[in-house]
VOPAGU-2260 file (C-alpha; in pm, 1 decimal, decimal comma):
REM VOPAGU-2260
SITE   aa  ch    i         X         Y         Z
SITE  MET   A    0      19,2       3,7      -5,0
SITE  THR   A    1     139,4     332,5     -99,6
SITE  SER   A    2     -55,7     564,1      91,6
SITE  LEU   A    3    -296,8     560,8     379,6
SITE  LYS   A    4    -560,5     810,0     200,8
SITE  GLY   A    5    -926,2     733,8     289,0
SITE  LYS   A    6    -807,2     512,1     590,1
SITE  THR   A    7    -964,2     573,0     954,5
SITE  LEU   A    8    -727,8     588,0    1239,1
SITE  LEU   A    9    -830,5     605,3    1603,4
SITE  ILE   A   10    -542,8     727,3    1816,9
SITE  THR   A   11    -553,2     757,0    2155,8
SITE  GLY   A   12    -339,0    1040,4    2336,8
SITE  ALA   A   13    -346,1    1228,5    2003,9
SITE  SER   A   14    -383,4    1586,5    2133,8
SITE  ARG   A   15      -8,1    1621,4    2138,1
SITE  GLY   A   16     339,2    1452,7    2123,2
SITE  ILE   A   17     370,9    1124,8    1945,5
SITE  GLY   A   18       2,0    1057,2    1894,5
SITE  LEU   A   19     -51,9    1387,1    1721,6
SITE  ALA   A   20     247,7    1300,7    1524,6
SITE  ILE   A   21     123,3    1000,7    1392,9
SITE  GLY   A   22    -206,3    1161,3    1324,2
SITE  LEU   A   23     -50,9    1438,7    1103,5
SITE  ARG   A   24     168,7    1208,5     901,2
SITE  ALA   A   25    -134,5     993,5     813,4
SITE  ALA   A   26    -340,4    1333,8     777,6
SITE  ARG   A   27     -83,2    1431,5     481,1
SITE  ASP   A   28    -228,1    1115,6     294,6
SITE  GLY   A   29    -562,2    1250,1     340,0
SITE  ALA   A   30    -653,1     977,4     614,2
SITE  ASN   A   31    -954,4    1032,3     862,4
SITE  ILE   A   32    -836,5    1063,4    1225,0
SITE  ALA   A   33   -1035,2    1014,3    1545,4
SITE  ILE   A   34    -852,6    1204,2    1818,0
SITE  ALA   A   35    -924,4    1034,8    2123,5
SITE  ALA   A   36    -786,6    1196,7    2426,2
SITE  LYS   A   37    -876,1    1386,8    2775,7
SITE  THR   A   38    -775,7    1732,2    2706,2
SITE  ALA   A   39   -1077,6    1951,8    2569,3
SITE  GLU   A   40    -956,1    2281,3    2730,0
SITE  PRO   A   41    -598,4    2432,6    2736,2
SITE  HIS   A   42    -388,8    2304,2    3010,3
SITE  PRO   A   43    -131,6    2531,7    3202,1
SITE  LYS   A   44     135,7    2299,0    3164,8
SITE  LEU   A   45      65,2    2096,9    2839,9
SITE  GLN   A   46      43,7    2205,2    2474,5
SITE  GLY   A   47    -259,0    2118,2    2291,1
SITE  THR   A   48    -629,9    2017,8    2304,9
SITE  ILE   A   49    -852,7    1754,9    2091,3
SITE  HIS   A   50    -944,8    2085,3    1913,1
SITE  SER   A   51    -612,4    2232,0    1832,5
SITE  ALA   A   52    -507,0    1871,5    1709,5
SITE  ALA   A   53    -820,6    1855,1    1497,1
SITE  GLU   A   54    -735,2    2179,8    1335,8
SITE  GLU   A   55    -373,2    2071,9    1254,0
SITE  ILE   A   56    -504,4    1754,4    1121,3
SITE  GLU   A   57    -744,2    1911,9     880,6
SITE  ALA   A   58    -485,6    2167,3     787,9
SITE  ALA   A   59    -256,0    1888,0     715,2
SITE  GLY   A   60    -517,0    1727,4     457,1
SITE  GLY   A   61    -692,8    1475,2     683,3
SITE  LYS   A   62   -1043,8    1472,6     825,6
SITE  ALA   A   63   -1035,3    1487,9    1204,4
SITE  LEU   A   64   -1301,8    1391,9    1463,1
SITE  PRO   A   65   -1218,0    1513,6    1823,6
SITE  LEU   A   66   -1332,1    1315,4    2099,1
SITE  VAL   A   67   -1303,7    1343,4    2462,3
SITE  VAL   A   68   -1210,1    1025,4    2598,7
SITE  ASP   A   69   -1066,0     901,7    2909,0
SITE  ILE   A   70    -958,3     524,8    2806,9
SITE  ARG   A   71   -1020,1     415,4    3188,0
SITE  SER   A   72   -1380,5     438,1    3120,9
SITE  GLU   A   73   -1529,9     135,1    2900,9
SITE  GLU   A   74   -1829,1     362,7    2853,2
SITE  ALA   A   75   -1616,2     621,2    2684,9
SITE  VAL   A   76   -1428,1     411,4    2481,1
SITE  VAL   A   77   -1738,8     235,6    2345,4
SITE  LYS   A   78   -1913,6     570,3    2261,4
SITE  ALA   A   79   -1567,1     675,7    2071,2
SITE  VAL   A   80   -1562,8     363,2    1882,6
SITE  GLU   A   81   -1908,8     365,4    1774,6
SITE  LYS   A   82   -1859,8     763,5    1695,9
SITE  THR   A   83   -1567,5     693,8    1489,6
SITE  ALA   A   84   -1720,3     398,5    1307,2
SITE  GLU   A   85   -2021,0     588,2    1244,1
SITE  THR   A   86   -1879,9     913,2    1127,3
SITE  PHE   A   87   -1623,6     728,6     880,7
SITE  GLY   A   88   -1790,0     436,4     795,2
SITE  GLY   A   89   -1561,6     198,6    1002,5
SITE  ILE   A   90   -1212,6     180,1    1158,0
SITE  ASP   A   91    -895,7      65,2     973,1
SITE  ILE   A   92    -614,5     134,7    1223,1
SITE  LEU   A   93    -576,3     151,8    1604,8
SITE  ILE   A   94    -312,3     337,4    1778,7
SITE  ASN   A   95    -275,5     256,6    2140,8
SITE  ASN   A   96     -49,8     565,3    2210,0
SITE  ALA   A   97    -205,4     691,2    2544,5
SITE  SER   A   98      15,2     625,9    2851,3
SITE  ALA   A   99      92,9     746,6    3203,2
SITE  ILE   A  100     422,5     708,0    3354,3
SITE  SER   A  101     598,7     756,6    3688,4
SITE  LEU   A  102     991,8     657,9    3712,4
SITE  THR   A  103     974,2     559,0    4075,6
SITE  GLY   A  104    1100,4     282,4    4291,2
SITE  THR   A  105     861,3      58,6    4476,9
SITE  LEU   A  106     850,3     223,3    4817,6
SITE  GLN   A  107     832,2     597,1    4621,2
SITE  THR   A  108     514,3     463,9    4406,8
SITE  ASP   A  109     182,8     560,7    4568,1
SITE  MET   A  110     -97,5     311,2    4490,5
SITE  LYS   A  111    -305,5     600,4    4313,8
SITE  ARG   A  112     -19,1     635,3    4070,1
SITE  TYR   A  113      19,1     291,3    4016,3
SITE  ASP   A  114    -354,5     212,5    3957,6
SITE  LEU   A  115    -319,9     495,9    3715,5
SITE  MET   A  116     -39,5     342,9    3508,6
SITE  HIS   A  117    -207,3      10,9    3503,7
SITE  GLN   A  118    -560,1     132,7    3411,2
SITE  VAL   A  119    -410,6     349,2    3113,4
SITE  ASN   A  120    -134,2     157,0    2972,7
SITE  ALA   A  121    -218,1    -202,6    3026,0
SITE  ARG   A  122    -598,3    -204,5    3069,9
SITE  GLY   A  123    -655,5     104,6    2833,6
SITE  THR   A  124    -476,0     -66,1    2576,2
SITE  PHE   A  125    -674,6    -398,3    2599,0
SITE  LEU   A  126   -1021,8    -212,5    2641,9
SITE  CYS   A  127    -948,9     -13,9    2323,8
SITE  SER   A  128    -806,5    -301,6    2129,1
SITE  LYS   A  129   -1123,9    -528,6    2248,6
SITE  THR   A  130   -1364,3    -261,5    2132,4
SITE  CYS   A  131   -1207,9    -166,9    1809,6
SITE  ILE   A  132   -1160,1    -533,1    1695,2
SITE  PRO   A  133   -1497,4    -605,8    1546,7
SITE  HIS   A  134   -1459,5    -311,8    1316,8
SITE  LEU   A  135   -1133,2    -406,2    1244,6
SITE  LYS   A  136   -1202,7    -746,6    1114,6
SITE  LYS   A  137   -1430,9    -596,8     870,6
SITE  ALA   A  138   -1162,9    -375,6     724,0
SITE  GLU   A  139    -939,4    -419,4     418,8
SITE  ASN   A  140    -575,5    -377,2     566,5
SITE  PRO   A  141    -637,0    -356,3     935,0
SITE  HIS   A  142    -375,9    -276,8    1196,2
SITE  ILE   A  143    -355,6    -224,3    1593,4
SITE  LEU   A  144      -2,9     -62,9    1674,9
SITE  ASN   A  145      96,4     -22,2    2040,8
SITE  LEU   A  146     355,8     227,2    2152,3
SITE  SER   A  147     517,1     -16,3    2413,5
SITE  PRO   A  148     867,3    -169,8    2411,9
SITE  PRO   A  149    1012,8    -498,1    2314,2
SITE  LEU   A  150     953,7    -786,9    2565,5
SITE  ASN   A  151    1315,5    -803,8    2713,1
SITE  MET   A  152    1258,3    -969,7    3053,6
SITE  GLU   A  153    1586,1    -831,1    3225,7
SITE  GLU   A  154    1601,0    -713,8    3551,7
SITE  ARG   A  155    1770,6    -395,1    3468,0
SITE  TRP   A  156    1455,4    -253,7    3280,0
SITE  PHE   A  157    1230,5    -349,9    3609,8
SITE  ALA   A  158    1465,4    -267,7    3900,2
SITE  PRO   A  159    1442,8     121,2    3888,5
SITE  HIS   A  160    1079,1     153,5    3835,8
SITE  VAL   A  161     885,4    -166,4    3867,8
SITE  ALA   A  162     525,9     -46,4    3831,2
SITE  TYR   A  163     604,7     164,5    3500,0
SITE  SER   A  164     780,7    -135,9    3348,8
SITE  MET   A  165     503,7    -368,1    3455,0
SITE  ALA   A  166     236,2    -123,5    3297,9
SITE  LYS   A  167     417,1     -81,2    2972,3
SITE  TYR   A  168     506,2    -449,3    2930,4
SITE  GLY   A  169     138,3    -489,2    2968,7
SITE  MET   A  170      83,6    -324,4    2658,9
SITE  SER   A  171     366,3    -528,0    2511,3
SITE  LEU   A  172     202,5    -858,1    2609,3
SITE  CYS   A  173    -132,2    -739,9    2431,3
SITE  VAL   A  174      89,5    -737,4    2100,9
SITE  LEU   A  175     207,6   -1077,9    2184,3
SITE  GLY   A  176    -105,4   -1249,4    2268,6
SITE  MET   A  177    -337,2   -1042,8    2010,3
SITE  ALA   A  178    -117,9   -1110,9    1724,2
SITE  GLY   A  179    -157,9   -1473,6    1777,4
SITE  GLU   A  180    -514,1   -1465,4    1830,2
SITE  LEU   A  181    -611,4   -1236,5    1549,8
SITE  ARG   A  182    -367,3   -1381,4    1310,0
SITE  LYS   A  183    -652,1   -1571,8    1138,9
SITE  ASP   A  184    -826,3   -1285,2    1089,5
SITE  GLY   A  185    -588,7   -1080,1     924,5
SITE  VAL   A  186    -557,9    -801,8    1197,9
SITE  ALA   A  187    -200,3    -718,1    1243,0
SITE  VAL   A  188     -86,3    -640,4    1584,2
SITE  ASN   A  189     269,5    -502,7    1635,9
SITE  ALA   A  190     474,0    -247,1    1881,2
SITE  LEU   A  191     685,2      49,6    1815,4
SITE  TRP   A  192     924,2     189,2    2039,8
SITE  PRO   A  193    1192,1     469,3    2009,8
SITE  ARG   A  194    1594,8     406,8    2026,1
SITE  THR   A  195    1610,1     743,0    2185,1
SITE  THR   A  196    1406,5     966,2    2413,9
SITE  ILE   A  197    1157,4    1164,2    2222,3
SITE  ALA   A  198    1095,5    1529,1    2261,2
SITE  THR   A  199     746,2    1522,7    2440,7
SITE  ALA   A  200     582,3    1672,6    2759,1
SITE  ALA   A  201     657,5    1378,7    2952,6
SITE  ILE   A  202    1040,1    1428,5    2886,2
SITE  GLN   A  203    1002,0    1789,2    2951,1
SITE  ASN   A  204     823,3    1757,6    3278,2
SITE  LEU   A  205     934,5    1448,7    3418,2
SITE  LEU   A  206    1268,3    1340,0    3297,7
SITE  GLY   A  207    1504,4    1623,3    3294,6
SITE  GLY   A  208    1363,9    1938,7    3126,1
SITE  ASP   A  209    1564,7    2102,6    2870,7
SITE  GLU   A  210    1858,1    1926,7    2918,0
SITE  ILE   A  211    1723,3    1568,6    2811,6
SITE  MET   A  212    1493,1    1741,1    2533,3
SITE  LYS   A  213    1803,4    1848,7    2368,7
SITE  ARG   A  214    1931,0    1519,0    2362,2
SITE  SER   A  215    1604,4    1359,4    2224,9
SITE  ARG   A  216    1467,5    1314,1    1871,3
SITE  LYS   A  217    1160,6    1474,8    1748,2
SITE  PRO   A  218     806,9    1270,6    1757,4
SITE  GLU   A  219     816,6    1267,3    1379,1
SITE  ILE   A  220    1078,5     992,4    1384,7
SITE  LEU   A  221     798,7     762,6    1528,4
SITE  ALA   A  222     519,9     903,7    1303,0
SITE  ASP   A  223     726,0     835,6     982,4
SITE  ALA   A  224     802,4     474,4    1106,8
SITE  ALA   A  225     434,5     408,5    1196,8
SITE  HIS   A  226     358,0     533,3     869,6
SITE  ILE   A  227     574,7     261,0     711,9
SITE  ILE   A  228     451,5     -23,6     925,9
SITE  LEU   A  229      70,8      59,0     865,9
SITE  ARG   A  230      98,3      63,0     502,8
SITE  ARG   A  231     239,4    -280,6     527,8
SITE  LYS   A  232      17,7    -600,1     427,4
SITE  ALA   A  233    -141,2    -672,3     763,6
SITE  ARG   A  234    -123,5   -1060,5     712,8
SITE  GLU   A  235     239,1   -1039,3     646,8
SITE  CYS   A  236     334,7    -806,6     916,7
SITE  THR   A  237     229,4    -885,6    1260,0
SITE  GLY   A  238     381,6   -1004,4    1617,7
SITE  ASN   A  239     656,6    -742,4    1574,0
SITE  PHE   A  240     828,0    -533,9    1833,8
SITE  PHE   A  241     977,2    -274,5    1592,7
SITE  ILE   A  242    1244,3      -3,8    1713,1
SITE  ASP   A  243    1189,4     313,2    1499,9
SITE  ASP   A  244    1555,6     347,8    1346,9
SITE  GLU   A  245    1530,9      13,0    1222,9
SITE  VAL   A  246    1208,7      53,6    1051,1
SITE  LEU   A  247    1337,0     350,2     873,9
SITE  ALA   A  248    1663,0     149,1     783,5
SITE  SER   A  249    1438,6     -91,9     638,6
SITE  GLU   A  250    1324,5     140,4     377,2
SITE  GLY   A  251    1672,3     280,0     320,9
SITE  ILE   A  252    1628,3     571,1     559,6
SITE  THR   A  253    1950,1     614,1     762,5
SITE  ASP   A  254    2037,4     979,1     795,7
SITE  LEU   A  255    1829,9    1081,4    1095,2
SITE  THR   A  256    2000,3    1394,4    1158,7
SITE  ASP   A  257    1674,4    1607,3    1071,0
SITE  TYR   A  258    1489,4    1416,6    1343,9
SITE  ALA   A  259    1722,9    1536,4    1604,0
SITE  VAL   A  260    1613,4    1804,3    1854,8
SITE  ASP   A  261    1993,0    1935,0    1845,7
SITE  PRO   A  262    2225,0    1759,2    1623,1
SITE  GLY   A  263    2520,3    1861,8    1792,6
SITE  GLN   A  264    2399,8    1664,9    2119,2
SITE  GLN   A  265    2473,7    1304,8    2196,9
SITE  LEU   A  266    2159,6    1116,3    2187,2
SITE  ALA   A  267    1998,4     996,1    2516,8
SITE  PRO   A  268    1888,5     636,8    2495,1
SITE  ASP   A  269    1531,8     551,7    2579,6
SITE  PHE   A  270    1437,4     275,1    2847,7
SITE  PHE   A  271    1394,0     -85,3    2763,7
SITE  VAL   A  272    1618,9    -115,1    2409,0
């Protein structure tokens, strides 16, 4: 497939950052983007709302459907999926991007934050996938893509932040299981993860501010990698744990200078890789 023109993508957490970047890349093809996110009103510390994202997607050439969705709510997810399918005539692609993070040790992780990470990351991914699958089964080239890490079951990825690692690996376990479960139906289920830190609000606010931002790559690297994956034949591309630069290299793209926030800085490696 050469383009995502006319395809309908439901993207969680698409009001900013990686989710918005993936939506904008698909919009340039002429895709329909359902923006499923919580931010309807401007936030003092976070850029973007579902409405500003919709304006950007429309300006890029796509059709946008802004939806206020807390993916912890089954009712909200069901309504969003139904509205997306009703508006655009179906759903071709689900991007499970929404995520909560707290890089804290066991004693420093309160149970409210633990519950939030598991409800958004692992449970939210399962819920959104479960709700979209009946529609995906009817699509021509259906994909589920989770923004989650490879399943490297090594102590070093868990010890510093057990709760967060468990929640993110929950998303990856959905890939492992659902890829096998849905293979006969022709629904691709894959994961995508960055080699380096990505310049997002989470990096800015939680992981070290401007210094780590300078050593990060832009969200567009994941958007371009996702675009490559989503155009592949679903029956021939499932159960993979992709890394962004490896996906680009598979298409002959090896000069990644333009993706760097500051090309003069040494890049900061991401977790789990």
